[in-house]
DSSP file (Angstrom, degrees, kcal/mol; ACC not computed):
  #  RESIDUE AA STRUCTURE BP1 BP2  ACC     N-H-->O    O-->H-N    N-H-->O    O-->H-N    TCO  KAPPA ALPHA  PHI   PSI    X-CA   Y-CA   Z-CA
    1    1 A M              0   0    0      0, 0.0    62,-0.2     0, 0.0     2,-0.1   0.000 360.0 360.0 360.0 157.5   76.0  -53.0   71.3
    2    2 A R        -     0   0    0     61,-0.1     2,-0.2     1,-0.1     5,-0.0  -0.373 360.0-113.2 -75.1 157.5   79.2  -51.0   70.8
    3    3 A T    >>  -     0   0    0      1,-0.1     3,-1.0    -2,-0.1     4,-0.7  -0.487  28.8-106.6 -85.2 163.8   82.5  -52.8   70.7
    4    4 A K  G >4 S+     0   0    0      1,-0.3     3,-0.9     2,-0.2    -1,-0.1   0.860 121.4  55.9 -56.9 -37.3   85.1  -52.3   73.4
    5    5 A E  G 34 S+     0   0    0      1,-0.2    -1,-0.3     4,-0.0     4,-0.1   0.760 102.7  55.8 -68.7 -25.1   87.2  -50.2   71.0
    6    6 A E  G <4 S+     0   0    0     -3,-1.0    -1,-0.2     2,-0.1    -2,-0.2   0.610  91.9  89.6 -82.9 -12.1   84.2  -47.8   70.5
    7    7 A L  S << S-     0   0    0     -3,-0.9     7,-0.1    -4,-0.7     6,-0.0  -0.626  83.8-110.4 -89.3 143.3   83.8  -47.1   74.2
    8    8 A P        -     0   0    0      0, 0.0     6,-0.1     0, 0.0    -1,-0.1  -0.297  22.9-123.8 -63.1 155.0   85.6  -44.3   76.0
    9    9 A A  S    S+     0   0    0     -4,-0.1    -2,-0.0     4,-0.1     3,-0.0   0.855  93.7  78.4 -68.5 -34.8   88.3  -45.3   78.4
   10   10 A C  S  > S-     0   0    0      1,-0.1     4,-1.8     2,-0.0     5,-0.1  -0.615  74.9-146.1 -78.8 128.3   86.7  -43.4   81.3
   11   11 A P  H  > S+     0   0    0      0, 0.0     4,-2.2     0, 0.0     5,-0.2   0.839 100.1  53.7 -64.5 -32.2   83.7  -45.3   82.8
   12   12 A V  H  > S+     0   0    0      2,-0.2     4,-2.6     1,-0.2     5,-0.2   0.927 108.3  49.5 -66.5 -43.3   81.8  -42.0   83.5
   13   13 A A  H  > S+     0   0    0      1,-0.2     4,-2.1     2,-0.2    -1,-0.2   0.854 108.6  54.5 -63.1 -34.4   82.3  -41.0   79.8
   14   14 A T  H  X S+     0   0    0     -4,-1.8     4,-1.2     2,-0.2    -2,-0.2   0.948 110.2  45.0 -62.7 -48.9   80.9  -44.4   78.8
   15   15 A A  H  X S+     0   0    0     -4,-2.2     4,-1.7     1,-0.2     3,-0.5   0.912 113.2  50.6 -62.0 -43.3   77.8  -43.9   80.9
   16   16 A V  H  X S+     0   0    0     -4,-2.6     4,-2.0     1,-0.2    -1,-0.2   0.870 105.8  56.1 -64.0 -36.3   77.3  -40.4   79.6
   17   17 A S  H  < S+     0   0    0     -4,-2.1    -1,-0.2     1,-0.2    -2,-0.2   0.806 108.9  48.4 -66.6 -26.8   77.6  -41.6   76.0
   18   18 A L  H  < S+     0   0    0     -4,-1.2    -1,-0.2    -3,-0.5    -2,-0.2   0.839 130.9  15.9 -80.0 -34.4   74.8  -44.0   76.6
   19   19 A I  H  < S+     0   0    0     -4,-1.7     6,-0.4     5,-0.0    -2,-0.2   0.236  89.9 138.0-125.6  12.7   72.3  -41.6   78.2
   20   20 A G     <  +     0   0    0     -4,-2.0     4,-0.5    -5,-0.2     3,-0.1  -0.146  46.7  41.7 -61.8 156.5   73.8  -38.2   77.3
   21   21 A G  S  > S-     0   0    0      1,-0.1     4,-0.9     2,-0.1     0, 0.0   0.058  94.4 -87.4  85.4 159.9   71.5  -35.4   76.2
   22   22 A K  H  > S+     0   0    0      1,-0.2     4,-1.5     2,-0.1    -1,-0.1   0.799 116.7  58.9 -76.5 -27.1   68.2  -34.5   77.7
   23   23 A W  H  > S+     0   0    0      2,-0.2     4,-2.4     1,-0.2     5,-0.2   0.925 100.7  51.3 -73.3 -44.2   66.0  -36.8   75.6
   24   24 A K  H  > S+     0   0    0     -4,-0.5     4,-2.6     1,-0.2    -1,-0.2   0.888 110.2  50.6 -62.7 -38.5   67.5  -40.2   76.5
   25   25 A L  H  X S+     0   0    0     -4,-0.9     4,-2.5    -6,-0.4    -1,-0.2   0.898 111.3  48.2 -64.8 -39.5   67.2  -39.4   80.3
   26   26 A L  H  X S+     0   0    0     -4,-1.5     4,-1.7     2,-0.2    -2,-0.2   0.859 110.6  51.4 -70.2 -34.2   63.6  -38.5   79.9
   27   27 A I  H  X S+     0   0    0     -4,-2.4     4,-2.8     2,-0.2    -2,-0.2   0.942 111.6  47.3 -64.0 -47.2   62.9  -41.6   77.8
   28   28 A L  H  X S+     0   0    0     -4,-2.6     4,-1.5     1,-0.2    -2,-0.2   0.909 107.1  58.0 -58.5 -42.7   64.5  -43.7   80.6
   29   29 A R  H  < S+     0   0    0     -4,-2.5     4,-0.3     1,-0.2    -1,-0.2   0.903 113.2  38.9 -55.0 -43.3   62.5  -41.8   83.2
   30   30 A N  H >X S+     0   0    0     -4,-1.7     3,-1.5     1,-0.2     4,-0.9   0.910 112.8  53.5 -75.7 -42.4   59.3  -42.9   81.5
   31   31 A L  H 3< S+     0   0    0     -4,-2.8    51,-0.5     1,-0.3    -1,-0.2   0.674  92.3  74.8 -70.1 -14.9   60.3  -46.4   80.6
   32   32 A K  T 3< S+     0   0    0     -4,-1.5    -1,-0.3    -5,-0.2    -2,-0.2   0.773  97.9  48.5 -66.5 -23.0   61.2  -47.2   84.2
   33   33 A V  T <4 S-     0   0    0     -3,-1.5    -1,-0.2     1,-0.3    -2,-0.2   0.912 127.9 -44.5 -82.0 -46.3   57.5  -47.3   85.0
   34   34 A R  S  < S-     0   0    0     -4,-0.9    -1,-0.3    46,-0.1     2,-0.1  -0.963  72.2 -64.3-172.5 168.3   56.3  -49.7   82.3
   35   35 A P        -     0   0    0      0, 0.0     2,-0.3     0, 0.0    46,-0.2  -0.462  53.1-156.0 -67.2 147.1   56.5  -50.3   78.5
   36   36 A W  E     -A   80   0A   0     44,-2.6    44,-3.1    -2,-0.1     2,-0.2  -0.928  14.6-122.5-126.1 148.8   55.1  -47.5   76.4
   37   37 A R  E  >  -A   79   0A   0     -2,-0.3     4,-2.2    42,-0.2     5,-0.2  -0.575  36.5-109.3 -81.4 155.9   53.8  -47.2   72.9
   38   38 A F  H  > S+     0   0    0     40,-0.6     4,-2.6     1,-0.2     5,-0.2   0.917 113.8  46.7 -55.8 -51.9   55.6  -44.7   70.6
   39   39 A N  H  > S+     0   0    0      1,-0.2     4,-2.4     2,-0.2    -1,-0.2   0.882 113.1  47.9 -64.7 -39.1   52.8  -42.1   70.4
   40   40 A E  H  > S+     0   0    0      2,-0.2     4,-1.5     1,-0.2    -1,-0.2   0.865 111.6  51.6 -70.4 -32.5   52.1  -42.0   74.1
   41   41 A L  H  X S+     0   0    0     -4,-2.2     4,-0.7     2,-0.2    -2,-0.2   0.926 110.9  47.9 -65.4 -44.4   55.9  -41.8   74.8
   42   42 A Q  H >< S+     0   0    0     -4,-2.6     3,-0.8     1,-0.2     6,-0.3   0.913 111.5  50.0 -62.8 -43.2   56.1  -38.8   72.4
   43   43 A R  H 3< S+     0   0    0     -4,-2.4    -1,-0.2     1,-0.2    -2,-0.2   0.815 108.0  54.6 -65.3 -29.4   53.1  -37.1   74.0
   44   44 A S  H 3< S+     0   0    0     -4,-1.5     2,-0.7     1,-0.2    -1,-0.2   0.630  98.1  67.3 -81.8 -13.0   54.6  -37.5   77.5
   45   45 A I  S X< S-     0   0    0     -3,-0.8     3,-1.8    -4,-0.7    -1,-0.2  -0.864  86.6-137.2-112.8  97.8   57.9  -35.8   76.6
   46   46 A D  T 3  S+     0   0    0     -2,-0.7     3,-0.1     1,-0.2    -3,-0.1  -0.301  81.2   8.6 -59.5 123.6   57.2  -32.2   76.0
   47   47 A G  T 3  S+     0   0    0      1,-0.3     2,-0.3    -5,-0.1    -1,-0.2   0.330  87.9 131.6  94.7  -7.3   59.1  -30.8   73.0
   48   48 A I    <   -     0   0    0     -3,-1.8    -1,-0.3    -6,-0.3     2,-0.1  -0.641  48.2-139.2 -83.5 134.9   60.5  -34.0   71.5
   49   49 A S     >  -     0   0    0     -2,-0.3     4,-2.5     1,-0.1     5,-0.2  -0.461  21.6-112.5 -86.5 163.2   60.0  -34.5   67.8
   50   50 A Q  H  > S+     0   0    0      1,-0.2     4,-2.7     2,-0.2     5,-0.2   0.907 117.7  50.8 -59.8 -42.8   59.1  -37.8   66.1
   51   51 A K  H  > S+     0   0    0      2,-0.2     4,-2.8     1,-0.2    -1,-0.2   0.922 111.1  46.6 -63.7 -45.1   62.5  -38.0   64.4
   52   52 A V  H  > S+     0   0    0      2,-0.2     4,-2.7     1,-0.2     5,-0.2   0.903 113.8  48.6 -66.0 -40.7   64.5  -37.3   67.6
   53   53 A L  H  X S+     0   0    0     -4,-2.5     4,-2.7     2,-0.2     5,-0.2   0.933 113.0  48.0 -64.3 -44.5   62.4  -39.9   69.5
   54   54 A T  H  X S+     0   0    0     -4,-2.7     4,-2.4    -5,-0.2    -2,-0.2   0.945 114.6  45.5 -59.3 -49.2   62.9  -42.5   66.8
   55   55 A D  H  X S+     0   0    0     -4,-2.8     4,-2.4     2,-0.2    -2,-0.2   0.904 113.7  49.4 -62.4 -42.3   66.6  -41.8   66.6
   56   56 A S  H  X S+     0   0    0     -4,-2.7     4,-2.6     2,-0.2    -1,-0.2   0.923 111.8  47.9 -65.0 -44.6   67.0  -41.9   70.4
   57   57 A L  H  X S+     0   0    0     -4,-2.7     4,-2.3     2,-0.2    -1,-0.2   0.903 111.6  50.8 -63.1 -40.5   65.1  -45.2   70.7
   58   58 A R  H  X S+     0   0    0     -4,-2.4     4,-2.6    -5,-0.2    -2,-0.2   0.918 111.8  47.0 -62.9 -43.0   67.1  -46.7   67.9
   59   59 A Q  H  X S+     0   0    0     -4,-2.4     4,-1.9     1,-0.2    -2,-0.2   0.920 112.7  49.2 -64.0 -42.6   70.4  -45.7   69.6
   60   60 A M  H  <>S+     0   0    0     -4,-2.6     5,-2.6     2,-0.2     6,-1.2   0.840 112.0  49.0 -67.7 -32.7   69.2  -47.0   72.9
   61   61 A M  H ><5S+     0   0    0     -4,-2.3     3,-1.3     4,-0.2    -2,-0.2   0.917 109.9  51.2 -68.8 -43.8   68.1  -50.3   71.3
   62   62 A A  H 3<5S+     0   0    0     -4,-2.6    -2,-0.2     1,-0.3    -1,-0.2   0.836 109.7  51.0 -62.0 -32.1   71.5  -50.6   69.6
   63   63 A D  T 3<5S-     0   0    0     -4,-1.9    -1,-0.3   -62,-0.2    -2,-0.2   0.489 117.4-115.2 -84.0  -3.2   73.2  -50.0   73.0
   64   64 A G  T < 5S+     0   0    0     -3,-1.3    22,-0.4     2,-0.2    21,-0.3   0.643  87.4 109.7  83.2  14.5   71.1  -52.7   74.6
   65   65 A L  S   <S+     0   0    0     -5,-2.6    18,-2.1    20,-0.2     2,-0.4   0.759  75.9  37.1 -92.0 -27.7   69.2  -50.4   77.0
   66   66 A V  E     -B   82   0A   0     -6,-1.2     2,-0.3    16,-0.3    16,-0.2  -0.944  65.4-153.6-129.3 144.2   65.7  -50.6   75.3
   67   67 A Y  E     -B   81   0A   0     14,-2.7    14,-1.7    -2,-0.4     2,-0.5  -0.821   8.1-145.1-112.1 159.4   63.7  -53.3   73.6
   68   68 A R  E     -B   80   0A   0     -2,-0.3     2,-0.6    12,-0.2    12,-0.2  -0.992  11.5-163.8-123.1 124.1   61.0  -53.0   70.9
   69   69 A R  E     -B   79   0A   0     10,-3.2    10,-2.5    -2,-0.5     2,-0.6  -0.940   1.2-165.4-114.9 117.3   58.2  -55.4   70.9
   70   70 A D  E     -B   78   0A   0     -2,-0.6     8,-0.2     8,-0.2    -2,-0.0  -0.895   7.1-160.6-101.1 118.9   56.0  -55.7   67.8
   71   71 A Y        -     0   0    0      6,-2.8     7,-0.1    -2,-0.6    -1,-0.1   0.490  27.5-134.6 -80.0  -3.0   52.8  -57.5   68.5
   72   72 A Q        +     0   0    0      5,-0.3     2,-0.3     1,-0.2     6,-0.1   0.924  60.3 123.8  50.1  54.9   52.3  -58.3   64.8
   73   73 A Q        -     0   0    0      4,-0.2     4,-0.2     2,-0.1    -1,-0.2  -0.887  62.4 -81.8-136.7 168.3   48.6  -57.3   64.8
   74   74 A Q  S    S+     0   0    0     -2,-0.3     3,-0.0     2,-0.1     0, 0.0  -0.979 116.3  36.3-115.9 130.1   46.2  -55.0   63.1
   75   75 A P  S    S-     0   0    0      0, 0.0    -2,-0.1     0, 0.0    -1,-0.0   0.649 116.7-105.4 -64.3 158.4   46.1  -52.2   63.9
   76   76 A P        -     0   0    0      0, 0.0     2,-0.4     0, 0.0    -2,-0.1  -0.214  37.4-169.0 -58.1 140.1   49.8  -52.2   64.6
   77   77 A K        +     0   0    0     -4,-0.2    -6,-2.8     2,-0.0     2,-0.4  -0.971  11.3 167.8-134.5 119.3   50.9  -52.3   68.2
   78   78 A V  E     - B   0  70A   0     -2,-0.4   -40,-0.6    -8,-0.2     2,-0.3  -0.996  10.4-169.0-131.2 134.9   54.5  -51.7   69.2
   79   79 A E  E     -AB  37  69A   0    -10,-2.5   -10,-3.2    -2,-0.4     2,-0.4  -0.925   9.4-150.8-124.2 151.4   55.8  -51.1   72.7
   80   80 A Y  E     +AB  36  68A   0    -44,-3.1   -44,-2.6    -2,-0.3     2,-0.3  -0.953  25.6 158.8-118.0 139.4   59.2  -50.0   74.0
   81   81 A G  E     - B   0  67A   0    -14,-1.7   -14,-2.7    -2,-0.4     2,-0.4  -0.909  41.3 -82.3-148.9 176.1   60.6  -51.0   77.4
   82   82 A L  E     - B   0  66A   0    -51,-0.5   -16,-0.3    -2,-0.3   -17,-0.1  -0.673  34.5-142.0 -87.6 136.9   63.8  -51.3   79.3
   83   83 A T     >  -     0   0    0    -18,-2.1     4,-2.2    -2,-0.4     5,-0.2  -0.301  38.1 -95.6 -78.2 175.2   66.0  -54.3   79.0
   84   84 A E  H  > S+     0   0    0      1,-0.2     4,-1.0     2,-0.2    -1,-0.1   0.892 130.7  51.4 -60.4 -38.3   67.7  -55.7   82.1
   85   85 A L  H  4 S+     0   0    0    -21,-0.3     3,-0.5     1,-0.2     4,-0.4   0.902 108.2  51.4 -64.7 -40.8   70.7  -53.7   81.1
   86   86 A G  H >4 S+     0   0    0    -22,-0.4     3,-1.5     1,-0.2     4,-0.3   0.871 103.9  57.7 -62.9 -37.5   68.6  -50.6   80.8
   87   87 A K  H >< S+     0   0    0     -4,-2.2     3,-1.2     1,-0.3    -1,-0.2   0.775  94.7  66.3 -65.1 -25.5   67.2  -51.2   84.3
   88   88 A E  T 3< S+     0   0    0     -4,-1.0    -1,-0.3    -3,-0.5     4,-0.2   0.685  94.7  59.6 -68.0 -17.1   70.7  -51.1   85.6
   89   89 A M  T X> S+     0   0    0     -3,-1.5     4,-1.3    -4,-0.4     3,-1.2   0.597  80.1  90.2 -83.9 -12.1   70.7  -47.4   84.6
   90   90 A L  H <> S+     0   0    0     -3,-1.2     4,-2.8    -4,-0.3     5,-0.2   0.838  76.0  61.1 -59.8 -37.5   67.8  -46.6   86.9
   91   91 A P  H 3> S+     0   0    0      0, 0.0     4,-2.3     0, 0.0    -1,-0.3   0.853 104.0  52.7 -57.6 -30.5   69.9  -45.8   90.0
   92   92 A I  H <> S+     0   0    0     -3,-1.2     4,-2.4     2,-0.2    -2,-0.2   0.922 109.3  47.9 -67.4 -43.9   71.4  -43.0   87.9
   93   93 A V  H  X S+     0   0    0     -4,-1.3     4,-2.2     1,-0.2    -1,-0.2   0.922 113.3  48.0 -62.5 -44.3   67.9  -41.6   87.0
   94   94 A Y  H  X S+     0   0    0     -4,-2.8     4,-2.6     2,-0.2    -1,-0.2   0.902 111.0  50.7 -63.9 -40.9   66.9  -41.8   90.7
   95   95 A A  H  X S+     0   0    0     -4,-2.3     4,-2.5    -5,-0.2    -1,-0.2   0.904 110.5  49.2 -64.6 -40.5   70.1  -40.0   91.8
   96   96 A L  H  X S+     0   0    0     -4,-2.4     4,-2.7     2,-0.2    -1,-0.2   0.898 111.2  49.9 -64.8 -40.0   69.5  -37.3   89.3
   97   97 A A  H  X S+     0   0    0     -4,-2.2     4,-2.5     2,-0.2    -2,-0.2   0.922 110.7  50.0 -63.8 -43.6   65.9  -36.9   90.4
   98   98 A D  H  X S+     0   0    0     -4,-2.6     4,-2.3     1,-0.2    -2,-0.2   0.928 113.2  45.5 -60.4 -45.3   67.1  -36.7   94.1
   99   99 A F  H  X S+     0   0    0     -4,-2.5     4,-3.2     2,-0.2     5,-0.2   0.911 110.8  53.7 -65.7 -41.0   69.6  -34.0   93.2
  100  100 A G  H  X S+     0   0    0     -4,-2.7     4,-2.2     1,-0.2    -2,-0.2   0.908 110.9  46.1 -59.2 -42.8   67.1  -32.1   91.1
  101  101 A N  H  X S+     0   0    0     -4,-2.5     4,-1.9     2,-0.2    -1,-0.2   0.902 113.5  49.2 -65.7 -41.4   64.7  -32.0   94.0
  102  102 A Y  H  X S+     0   0    0     -4,-2.3     4,-2.1     2,-0.2    -2,-0.2   0.933 110.8  49.9 -62.2 -46.3   67.4  -31.0   96.4
  103  103 A Y  H  X S+     0   0    0     -4,-3.2     4,-2.5     1,-0.2    -2,-0.2   0.913 109.0  51.9 -60.6 -44.1   68.6  -28.2   94.1
  104  104 A K  H  X S+     0   0    0     -4,-2.2     4,-2.5     1,-0.2    -1,-0.2   0.894 108.6  51.5 -59.2 -39.8   65.1  -26.9   93.7
  105  105 A S  H  X S+     0   0    0     -4,-1.9     4,-2.4     2,-0.2    -1,-0.2   0.876 109.3  50.0 -66.9 -36.1   64.7  -26.8   97.5
  106  106 A V  H  X S+     0   0    0     -4,-2.1     4,-2.6     2,-0.2    -2,-0.2   0.915 110.9  49.4 -65.9 -43.1   68.0  -24.8   97.8
  107  107 A V  H  X S+     0   0    0     -4,-2.5     4,-2.0     2,-0.2    -2,-0.2   0.930 112.6  47.0 -62.1 -45.5   66.8  -22.3   95.2
  108  108 A V  H  X S+     0   0    0     -4,-2.5     4,-1.6     1,-0.2    -1,-0.2   0.910 112.2  50.7 -62.8 -41.9   63.5  -21.9   97.0
  109  109 A Q  H  X S+     0   0    0     -4,-2.4     4,-0.6     1,-0.2    -2,-0.2   0.912 110.4  49.3 -62.3 -42.6   65.2  -21.4  100.3
  110  110 A N  H >< S+     0   0    0     -4,-2.6     3,-0.5     1,-0.2    -1,-0.2   0.840 109.3  52.3 -66.4 -33.9   67.6  -18.8   98.8
  111  111 A E  H 3< S+     0   0    0     -4,-2.0    -1,-0.2     1,-0.2    -2,-0.2   0.814 108.0  52.3 -70.7 -29.2   64.6  -16.9   97.3
  112  112 A N  H 3<        0   0    0     -4,-1.6    -1,-0.2     1,-0.2    -2,-0.2   0.548 360.0 360.0 -84.5  -7.3   62.9  -16.9  100.7
  113  113 A E    <<        0   0    0     -4,-0.6    -1,-0.2    -3,-0.5    -2,-0.1   0.479 360.0 360.0 -86.5 360.0   65.9  -15.4  102.6
């Protein structure tokens, strides 16, 4: 996790620094349902590269939002899921989804007028 000195003074800026960018939000969106294996997570997020997914998951683990569970078996099995701290971010994901649906309905309504 980051130190207090590394965090922005503004709480909104702090939250944005944890989930900013389009990939982390999409990762959170998927992990809210269940733990995912790396390859299925990559396949489910259209356009994300292996490197970006790896980097995003590492950052989210370092921030305490995501855990990595290695089952120590052959063939290798590793899953990623949300920590309790990560689950606290879910209301933000739900609020963004609600707004996205509302916005789409406004756009459709405006096109039909």
